[in-house]
C-alpha positions as CSV (number, residue, x, y, z in Angstrom):
1,X,0.0,0.0,0.0
2,X,1.1,3.6,-0.7
3,X,0.6,4.5,3.0
4,X,3.5,2.1,3.9
5,X,5.9,3.4,1.3
6,X,7.4,6.0,3.6
7,X,7.8,3.5,6.4
8,X,9.5,1.0,4.1
9,X,12.0,3.6,3.1
10,X,12.8,4.3,6.7
11,X,13.1,0.6,7.5
12,X,15.5,0.2,4.5
13,X,17.7,3.0,5.8
14,X,17.7,1.5,9.3
15,X,18.8,-1.9,7.9
16,X,21.7,-0.2,6.0
17,X,22.7,1.7,9.1
18,X,22.7,-1.5,11.2
19,X,24.7,-3.4,8.6
20,X,27.3,-0.6,8.5
21,X,27.6,-0.6,12.3
22,X,28.1,-4.4,12.3
23,X,30.8,-4.1,9.6
24,X,32.6,-1.4,11.6
25,X,32.5,-3.5,14.7
26,X,34.0,-6.5,12.7
27,X,36.7,-4.3,11.2
28,X,37.6,-3.1,14.7
29,X,38.0,-6.7,15.9
30,X,40.1,-7.7,12.9
31,X,42.4,-4.7,13.4
32,X,43.3,-5.9,16.8
33,X,44.5,-9.3,15.5
34,X,48.3,-9.4,15.2
35,X,49.8,-12.5,13.6
36,X,53.6,-12.8,13.3
37,X,55.8,-15.7,12.2
38,X,55.4,-17.3,15.6
39,X,52.2,-17.2,17.7
40,X,51.9,-18.8,21.2
41,X,48.9,-20.8,22.4
42,X,47.3,-17.9,24.3
43,X,47.7,-15.4,21.5
44,X,46.4,-18.0,19.0
45,X,43.2,-18.5,21.1
46,X,42.7,-14.8,21.3
47,X,43.1,-14.4,17.6
48,X,40.7,-17.3,16.9
49,X,38.1,-15.8,19.2
50,X,38.4,-12.4,17.5
51,X,38.1,-14.1,14.0
52,X,35.0,-16.0,15.0
53,X,33.3,-12.9,16.5
54,X,34.2,-10.8,13.5
55,X,32.8,-13.5,11.1
56,X,29.5,-13.6,13.1
57,X,29.1,-9.9,12.8
58,X,29.8,-9.9,9.1
59,X,27.4,-12.8,8.6
60,X,24.6,-10.7,10.2
61,X,25.6,-7.7,8.1
62,X,25.5,-9.7,5.0
63,X,22.0,-10.9,5.7
64,X,20.8,-7.3,6.3
65,X,22.4,-5.9,3.2
66,X,21.1,-8.8,1.1
67,X,17.6,-8.2,2.4
68,X,17.9,-4.5,1.7
69,X,18.6,-5.3,-2.0
70,X,22.3,-4.3,-2.4
71,X,24.0,-7.2,-4.1
72,X,27.3,-5.4,-4.6
73,X,27.7,-4.6,-0.9
74,X,26.6,-8.1,0.0
75,X,29.3,-9.5,-2.2
76,X,31.9,-7.3,-0.6
77,X,30.9,-8.5,2.9
78,X,31.1,-12.1,1.7
79,X,34.6,-11.5,0.3
80,X,35.7,-10.0,3.6
81,X,34.4,-13.2,5.4
82,X,36.7,-15.1,3.0
83,X,39.6,-12.9,4.0
84,X,39.0,-13.7,7.7
85,X,39.4,-17.4,6.9
86,X,42.6,-16.7,5.1
87,X,43.8,-14.9,8.2
88,X,42.8,-17.9,10.2
89,X,45.0,-20.1,8.1
90,X,47.9,-17.8,8.6
91,X,47.3,-17.8,12.4
92,X,47.3,-21.6,12.4
93,X,50.6,-21.8,10.6
94,X,52.1,-19.3,13.0
95,X,50.8,-21.5,15.9
96,X,52.6,-24.5,14.4
97,X,55.8,-22.6,14.0
98,X,55.8,-21.8,17.7
99,X,55.8,-25.5,18.5
100,X,58.8,-26.3,16.2
101,X,56.9,-29.5,15.2
102,X,55.0,-28.5,12.0
103,X,51.3,-28.7,11.2
104,X,51.0,-32.5,11.1
105,X,52.2,-32.8,14.8
106,X,50.3,-29.9,16.2
107,X,47.8,-30.9,18.8
108,X,44.7,-28.7,19.0
109,X,42.4,-28.3,22.0
110,X,38.6,-28.7,21.9
111,X,38.1,-24.9,22.0
112,X,40.5,-24.4,19.1
113,X,38.8,-27.1,17.0
114,X,35.4,-25.6,17.7
115,X,36.5,-22.3,16.4
116,X,38.3,-23.8,13.4
117,X,35.2,-25.9,12.6
118,X,33.0,-22.8,12.6
119,X,35.4,-21.0,10.3
120,X,36.1,-23.9,7.9
121,X,32.4,-24.8,7.2
122,X,29.4,-22.9,5.9
123,X,26.5,-23.1,8.3
124,X,22.9,-22.3,7.7
125,X,20.8,-20.6,10.3
126,X,19.3,-24.0,11.5
127,X,22.8,-25.6,11.7
128,X,24.1,-22.6,13.7
129,X,21.3,-23.0,16.3
130,X,21.9,-26.7,16.6
131,X,25.7,-26.4,17.0
132,X,25.5,-23.7,19.6
133,X,23.3,-25.8,21.9
134,X,26.2,-28.1,22.8
135,X,29.7,-26.7,23.3
136,X,31.5,-29.9,23.9
137,X,31.5,-33.5,22.7
138,X,31.9,-35.3,19.4
139,X,30.4,-32.4,17.4
140,X,33.5,-30.3,18.1
141,X,36.0,-32.9,17.0
142,X,34.2,-34.5,14.0
143,X,33.9,-32.5,10.8
144,X,32.4,-34.9,8.3
145,X,29.7,-37.5,8.0
146,X,32.1,-40.4,8.9
147,X,33.1,-38.8,12.2
148,X,36.8,-38.8,11.5
149,X,39.0,-36.5,13.6
150,X,40.6,-33.7,11.6
151,X,44.2,-32.7,12.0
152,X,45.7,-29.3,12.0
153,X,46.9,-29.8,8.4
154,X,43.4,-30.6,7.3
155,X,42.0,-27.5,9.0
156,X,44.8,-25.5,7.4
157,X,43.8,-26.7,4.0
158,X,40.1,-26.3,4.6
159,X,40.5,-22.7,5.7
160,X,42.5,-21.8,2.6
161,X,40.0,-23.5,0.3
162,X,37.0,-21.8,2.1
163,X,38.7,-18.4,1.8
164,X,39.3,-18.8,-1.9
165,X,35.8,-20.1,-2.7
166,X,34.1,-17.3,-0.8
167,X,36.0,-14.5,-2.4
168,X,35.8,-16.0,-5.9
169,X,32.0,-16.7,-5.5
170,X,31.5,-13.1,-4.4
171,X,33.5,-11.8,-7.4
172,X,31.4,-13.9,-9.9
173,X,28.1,-12.8,-8.3
174,X,28.5,-9.1,-9.3
175,X,27.9,-7.7,-12.8
176,X,30.6,-5.3,-13.8
177,X,28.1,-3.3,-15.8
178,X,25.6,-2.9,-13.0
179,X,28.1,-2.6,-10.1
180,X,31.4,-1.4,-11.7
181,X,33.1,-0.2,-8.5
182,X,32.2,-3.2,-6.5
183,X,33.3,-5.5,-9.3
184,X,36.7,-3.9,-9.6
185,X,37.4,-4.0,-5.9
186,X,36.3,-7.7,-5.8
187,X,38.6,-8.4,-8.7
188,X,41.5,-7.0,-6.7
189,X,40.4,-9.1,-3.7
190,X,40.1,-12.2,-5.8
191,X,43.6,-11.7,-7.2
192,X,45.0,-11.2,-3.8
193,X,43.4,-14.3,-2.3
194,X,44.6,-16.4,-5.2
195,X,48.2,-15.2,-4.7
196,X,48.0,-15.9,-1.0
197,X,46.7,-19.4,-1.6
198,X,49.5,-20.0,-4.1
199,X,52.2,-18.9,-1.7
200,X,50.6,-21.0,1.0
201,X,50.5,-24.0,-1.2
202,X,54.1,-23.5,-2.4
203,X,55.5,-23.1,1.1
204,X,53.3,-25.8,2.9
205,X,52.4,-28.5,0.4
206,X,49.8,-31.1,1.7
207,X,50.9,-34.5,2.9
208,X,51.0,-37.2,0.3
209,X,51.1,-34.8,-2.6
210,X,54.1,-34.5,-4.8
211,X,55.8,-31.2,-4.3
212,X,56.1,-30.6,-8.0
213,X,52.3,-30.9,-8.5
214,X,51.8,-28.4,-5.7
215,X,54.1,-25.9,-7.4
216,X,52.5,-26.4,-10.7
217,X,49.1,-25.7,-9.2
218,X,50.6,-22.6,-7.5
219,X,51.8,-21.3,-10.9
220,X,48.4,-21.9,-12.3
221,X,46.7,-19.9,-9.6
222,X,49.2,-17.0,-10.0
223,X,48.5,-17.0,-13.7
224,X,44.7,-16.8,-13.0
225,X,45.3,-14.0,-10.5
226,X,47.0,-11.9,-13.2
227,X,44.1,-12.6,-15.6
228,X,41.6,-11.4,-13.0
229,X,43.4,-8.0,-12.4
230,X,41.8,-5.0,-14.2
231,X,44.0,-4.2,-17.1
232,X,45.3,-0.7,-17.3
233,X,43.4,0.5,-14.2
234,X,46.4,2.4,-12.8
235,X,46.7,4.3,-16.1
236,X,43.1,5.2,-16.7
237,X,42.5,7.0,-13.4
238,X,40.0,4.6,-11.8
239,X,39.3,4.2,-8.1
240,X,41.9,5.1,-5.6
241,X,42.1,1.6,-4.2
242,X,42.4,0.3,-7.7
243,X,45.2,2.7,-8.7
244,X,47.2,1.8,-5.6
245,X,46.8,-2.0,-5.4
246,X,46.6,-3.3,-9.0
247,X,50.3,-2.7,-9.9
248,X,51.5,-4.0,-6.6
249,X,49.5,-7.2,-7.0
250,X,50.8,-7.6,-10.6
251,X,54.4,-7.2,-9.4
252,X,53.8,-9.6,-6.5
253,X,52.4,-12.3,-8.8
254,X,55.3,-12.1,-11.2
255,X,57.8,-12.2,-8.4
256,X,56.2,-15.3,-6.9
257,X,56.3,-17.1,-10.3
258,X,59.9,-16.2,-10.8
259,X,60.7,-17.4,-7.3
260,X,59.0,-20.7,-7.9
261,X,60.9,-21.3,-11.2
262,X,64.2,-20.5,-9.4
263,X,63.9,-22.6,-6.3
264,X,62.3,-25.7,-7.8
265,X,62.6,-28.3,-10.5
266,X,59.2,-27.5,-11.8
267,X,60.5,-27.1,-15.3
268,X,63.2,-29.8,-15.0
269,X,62.9,-30.8,-18.6
270,X,63.5,-27.2,-19.7
271,X,66.9,-26.0,-20.8
272,X,68.7,-23.8,-18.3
273,X,68.8,-21.0,-20.9
274,X,65.0,-21.1,-21.4
275,X,64.5,-21.2,-17.6
276,X,66.8,-18.2,-17.2
277,X,64.9,-16.2,-19.9
278,X,61.5,-17.2,-18.3
279,X,62.6,-15.8,-14.9
280,X,64.0,-12.7,-16.6
281,X,60.7,-12.1,-18.2
282,X,58.9,-12.2,-14.9
283,X,61.5,-9.8,-13.4
284,X,61.0,-7.3,-16.2
285,X,57.2,-7.5,-15.8
286,X,57.4,-6.9,-12.1
287,X,59.9,-4.0,-12.6
288,X,57.6,-2.5,-15.2
289,X,54.5,-2.7,-12.9
290,X,56.4,-1.0,-10.0
291,X,58.0,1.8,-12.0
292,X,54.9,2.2,-14.2
293,X,52.9,3.2,-11.1
294,X,55.5,5.7,-9.9
295,X,54.0,8.5,-12.0
296,X,50.7,7.9,-10.2
297,X,52.2,8.4,-6.8
298,X,53.7,5.0,-6.3
299,X,52.2,1.9,-4.7
300,X,52.1,0.7,-1.1
301,X,55.2,-1.2,0.0
302,X,57.0,-0.5,-3.3
303,X,60.3,-0.4,-1.5
304,X,59.8,-3.9,-0.2
305,X,58.8,-5.2,-3.7
306,X,61.9,-3.6,-5.2
307,X,64.2,-5.2,-2.5
308,X,62.6,-8.6,-3.4
309,X,63.2,-7.9,-7.1
310,X,66.9,-7.3,-6.6
311,X,67.2,-10.3,-4.3
312,X,65.5,-12.6,-6.8
313,X,67.7,-11.3,-9.6
314,X,70.8,-12.0,-7.5
315,X,69.5,-15.6,-6.7
316,X,69.0,-16.1,-10.4
317,X,72.6,-15.0,-11.2
318,X,74.0,-17.2,-8.3
319,X,72.1,-20.2,-9.7
320,X,73.5,-19.6,-13.1
321,X,77.1,-19.3,-11.8
322,X,77.4,-23.0,-10.7
323,X,80.5,-23.2,-12.8
324,X,82.1,-20.4,-10.8
325,X,81.6,-17.6,-13.4
326,X,83.3,-14.5,-12.1
327,X,81.0,-12.2,-14.1
328,X,77.8,-13.7,-12.7
329,X,79.1,-13.6,-9.2
330,X,80.0,-9.9,-9.5
331,X,76.7,-9.0,-10.9
332,X,74.9,-10.9,-8.1
333,X,76.9,-8.9,-5.5
334,X,76.0,-5.7,-7.3
335,X,72.3,-6.6,-7.3
336,X,72.4,-7.4,-3.6
337,X,74.1,-4.1,-2.8
338,X,71.4,-2.4,-4.8
339,X,68.8,-4.2,-2.7
340,X,70.5,-3.0,0.4
341,X,70.5,0.6,-1.0
342,X,66.8,0.3,-1.7
343,X,66.2,-0.9,1.9
344,X,68.3,2.0,3.1
345,X,66.3,4.5,1.0
346,X,63.1,3.2,2.5
347,X,64.6,3.7,5.9
348,X,65.9,7.2,5.4
349,X,62.6,8.8,4.6
350,X,61.2,7.2,1.4
351,X,58.1,5.5,2.5
352,X,58.3,4.1,6.1
353,X,61.4,5.4,7.9
354,X,61.5,1.9,9.4
355,X,62.6,2.9,12.8
356,X,65.9,4.4,11.6
357,X,67.2,7.0,14.1
358,X,68.5,10.3,12.8
359,X,71.7,10.8,14.7
360,X,74.6,8.4,14.3
361,X,76.0,6.6,17.3
362,X,79.1,8.0,19.0
363,X,82.3,7.1,17.1
364,X,80.3,5.6,14.2
365,X,79.6,6.9,10.7
366,X,76.5,4.8,10.3
367,X,73.1,5.7,11.5
368,X,71.8,3.9,14.6
369,X,69.4,1.2,13.7
370,X,66.2,0.0,15.4
371,X,64.3,-3.2,15.0
372,X,62.5,-3.8,11.7
373,X,58.9,-2.6,11.7
374,X,57.4,-5.9,10.5
375,X,58.5,-9.6,9.9
376,X,58.4,-9.0,6.2
377,X,61.2,-6.5,6.3
378,X,63.2,-8.6,8.8
379,X,62.9,-11.7,6.5
380,X,64.1,-9.9,3.4
381,X,67.0,-8.3,5.3
382,X,68.1,-11.7,6.6
383,X,68.0,-13.2,3.0
384,X,70.0,-10.3,1.7
385,X,72.7,-10.8,4.2
386,X,72.7,-14.6,3.7
387,X,73.1,-14.4,-0.1
388,X,75.6,-11.5,0.1
389,X,77.9,-13.5,2.2
390,X,77.5,-16.6,0.0
391,X,78.3,-14.6,-3.2
392,X,81.3,-12.9,-1.6
393,X,82.6,-16.2,-0.3
394,X,82.4,-17.7,-3.8
395,X,84.2,-14.7,-5.2
396,X,87.0,-14.9,-2.7
397,X,87.5,-18.7,-2.9
398,X,86.9,-19.5,-6.5
399,X,89.6,-21.0,-8.6
400,X,92.2,-18.5,-9.7
401,X,91.3,-15.9,-7.1
402,X,94.2,-13.9,-5.7
403,X,95.3,-14.7,-2.1
404,X,96.9,-11.4,-1.3
405,X,94.9,-8.3,-0.6
406,X,97.5,-6.2,-2.4
407,X,96.7,-7.8,-5.7
408,X,93.2,-9.0,-4.9
409,X,90.5,-8.6,-7.5
410,X,88.2,-5.6,-7.1
411,X,84.8,-4.4,-8.2
412,X,84.2,-1.7,-10.9
413,X,84.2,0.8,-8.0
414,X,87.6,-0.4,-6.7
415,X,86.2,-2.3,-3.7
416,X,88.3,-5.3,-2.7
417,X,86.1,-8.3,-2.5
418,X,88.0,-9.8,0.5
419,X,87.7,-6.6,2.5
420,X,84.0,-6.4,1.7
421,X,83.6,-10.1,2.7
422,X,85.3,-9.4,6.1
423,X,83.0,-6.4,6.7
424,X,79.9,-8.5,5.8
425,X,81.0,-11.2,8.3
426,X,81.1,-8.6,11.0
427,X,77.4,-7.8,10.7
428,X,75.6,-9.2,13.7
429,X,72.0,-9.6,12.5
430,X,70.2,-9.6,9.2
431,X,68.8,-6.1,9.8
432,X,72.4,-4.8,9.8
433,X,72.4,-5.0,6.0
434,X,71.2,-1.4,6.1
435,X,74.8,-0.6,6.8
436,X,76.1,-2.3,3.7
437,X,75.8,0.7,1.4
438,X,77.9,2.8,3.9
439,X,80.5,0.0,4.2
440,X,80.7,-0.4,0.4
441,X,81.1,3.4,-0.2
442,X,83.7,3.6,2.5
443,X,85.8,0.8,0.9
444,X,85.4,2.4,-2.5
445,X,86.7,5.7,-1.2
446,X,89.7,4.2,0.5
447,X,90.7,2.3,-2.6
448,X,90.9,5.4,-4.8
449,X,94.3,6.0,-6.4
450,X,96.4,8.4,-4.3
451,X,100.0,8.0,-5.5
452,X,102.4,6.5,-8.0
453,X,102.0,3.1,-6.4
454,X,98.4,2.8,-7.2
455,X,98.6,4.3,-10.6
456,X,98.4,1.8,-13.5
457,X,101.6,1.3,-15.5
458,X,101.8,2.9,-18.9
459,X,100.9,0.5,-21.7
460,X,104.0,-0.8,-23.6
461,X,104.2,-0.2,-27.3
462,X,103.1,-3.2,-29.3
463,X,105.9,-5.1,-31.1
464,X,106.2,-4.6,-34.8
465,X,104.5,-7.2,-37.0
466,X,106.8,-9.8,-38.5
467,X,108.5,-9.2,-41.9
468,X,107.8,-5.4,-41.6
469,X,110.4,-2.9,-43.0
470,X,112.5,-1.1,-40.5
471,X,111.2,2.2,-39.3
472,X,113.1,5.2,-40.6
473,X,114.4,7.7,-37.9
474,X,112.7,11.0,-37.7
475,X,114.6,14.3,-37.4
476,X,117.3,16.3,-39.3
477,X,119.6,13.3,-39.5
478,X,117.2,11.6,-41.8
C-alpha cells in the first residue's frame, strides 16, 4: 500500500545503518589481530576468538544488506568473510611454527577445534542453532559424516579452500556493468586471495602430494590472479584503491612465479637458458609494474617489492654461476648491494622510515638502527645478508682468485672483495644490511688511487709485425 511506502524507506535506511555498524565492529575486531611468524597458544586462542566474533558480525551484516537489496555490498561483505578465513589459516601456521613441530604434529584443544570448525564450514541458520546448543562432545571434533577427527593440516587446507571459494564466488556474483566499482574491488580481492593461496600451497604442500604438483598448481593460480586483475586500471585513473593496489598485485604475482621457477625443479625438462629467460621475463614485468605506477604516486610497499626484485635477480645469477663464473658472481653482488640501498632508501625517509634514528652513534659513521617494523622487512633483510655472504665467499674462494689483498680482485668501483667479505661477516643480524651501502662506499673511497704506487703502469708499445720494414728515424739526420 502507498501508505506504507514511507515506512518502508525508513526501514530500508535502518537496515543499512545497522549493517554498517556491524561491519565497523567487525573491522575493529580484525584490526586488533596481530599475527607474526610465531604465535603462542594464548595469542592464538585470542586471535581465533576475534576471528569468530568478526565473522559472526559480518554474517549478520551480509543478511541485512542482502535483504535490503544491495548485491554489490553483500558480495563485498562475503569476500571479507573469506579474508577472515585466510587470516585464520595464517594464524594456524604461526601457531605451528611456535611448537617447532609443524602442522602434522600440532595438537589442538577442543576450544580451538570448535573455532576452526566454525570458520572452515558454511553453516545455515538452523545448523548454527543446533551447533550452539552443545559446546562440547563429538560435534566439536568430527567434521564430516564419517566422524573422523581432523588434524591441524586438514583445518589449514580447509580454511584456505574456504577463503578462496568465498572470495571467488563473491566476485562472480556481481555484474561489472551494474556494479562497476564493487566488481573492480572484488577483482582485486580475488587476485590477492589467489596469490595468498598460491604462496601457502608452495611453502606448505599437503601431505602425500608430490611437491612438483603443488608448485605447478601454484603457478596456475598465479596466472589466474594476473588474468583477474583489471588491465590498465592504474593508467586510466579509476578508483583510488584500484590505482594503488593493482600494480603491486601484478608485481607480486610475477615475483612469486619467478621465485618458484628459481627454487624448484618445476621445469626440470626445460633447458637452463630457457628457464633463465623465463625468470628474466617475470622480473621485467614486475619491474615495469612497479615503475609504471611511480607516475601515479607509487604503490604501497613499493620499496619492499623492489628489494625482493633485486634479491631474486641475485639468486638467479647465483644459480646460473654454478661453474664459478666471475662475471655472474660480481653481478649478483651488485644486485644485492642495490637491494641494500633500496632498503636504506626506504629507511631514510622514502616510505616508512622503518625505525631508523636520525643521529649516528658516537664514534660511528652509520646511523643507529632500530628493530625492523614488521616480519616481512626482517625476513628480506636476513635473506639479503645470507646471499651477500655466499656470493662474496664464492668470489674470494673461486679457482684462480688472488690470495693477497695487495693484488686481490676488485669491483668496478675499486672495492676489494676480500675486505668487503670481512665487513659482511662482522654484521651481527640480518637487519644490519642497512649498513652495507655505507660500508661499500667507504671501501670504494679508501681504494681510490692516491699515489704512484696505485697508478696503473703505462701500456707498452706493441711489437712490430713480422716481416715489416725497419722504421726510418725522424729528425734532421734523416
